[in-house]
C-alpha positions, -999 to 999 in steps of 0.1 A, spaced: 177 119 -172 192 87 -186 176 58 -204 178 36 -174 164 62 -149 134 68 -172 129 31 -175 129 27 -136 104 55 -131 79 42 -155 82 5 -144 49 -11 -135 61 -46 -123 90 -58 -104 103 -95 -104 107 -113 -71 145 -112 -74 143 -73 -79 121 -70 -47 142 -94 -28 174 -76 -36 157 -42 -28 148 -54 8 177 -77 12 154 -107 17 153 -143 3 127 -148 -24 114 -176 -2 106 -151 25 86 -131 0 67 -161 -11 59 -171 25 47 -135 33 25 -136 2 7 -166 18 6 -150 52 -4 -114 45 -36 -108 27 -24 -73 14 3 -90 -7 -11 -100 -40 15 -101 -67 2 -110 -102 17 -138 -121 27 -140 -158 19 -170 -180 51 -186 -167 39 -182 -131 66 -156 -122 54 -131 -96 52 -95 -106 51 -70 -78 35 -36 -81 46 -4 -64 16 -10 -40 30 -45 -31 64 -30 -25 49 -4 -2 32 -32 18 65 -52 19 83 -21 32 58 -18 60 60 -56 68 99 -54 68 95 -24 92 73 -43 115 90 -78 114 126 -71 108 131 -36 124 105 -34 152 106 -72 160 69 -80 156 58 -115 151 40 -125 118 7 -125 137 16 -92 154 24 -76 121 -9 -89 106 -28 -72 135 -9 -40 130 -16 -38 93 -54 -45 100 -56 -18 126 -37 7 104 -61 -2 76 -92 2 99 -79 36 112 -71 48 76 -107 39 64 -125 54 94 -103 86 93 -109 92 57 -147 87 61 -147 114 87 -127 138 65 -152 132 36 -182 138 59 -166 170 72 -159 183 37 -194 175 25 -208 194 55 -187 225 46 -199 223 10 -234 220 20 -231 251 44 -215 271 15 -243 260 -8 -270 270 17 -252 303 22 -251 309 -16 -288 301 -20 -298 323 9 -277 353 -4 -296 351 -38 -329 354 -24 
């Protein structure tokens, strides 16, 4: 692994120019999307430069997919992101509940087998 490769894998923040180059977007588009989409929250340094995290980049990739590739409007993309977020949280809650029920059943089984 070269020095540059190691640097890239450990990078915590990306500048707006790096992100715009990555997705072939104008920096102004990213600034506009930041205002439109609640999920985009790049931090800013003392100079006011936007610093995007890997999570921000994942959100941008999803927005690019919806708006540029699938042809959604900004409003439609917002709704899709909200639906996906709601499904994700309700799905994960159901999984946790199911796992807890399984653990409880095993604990009861252990308790009863010791008696």
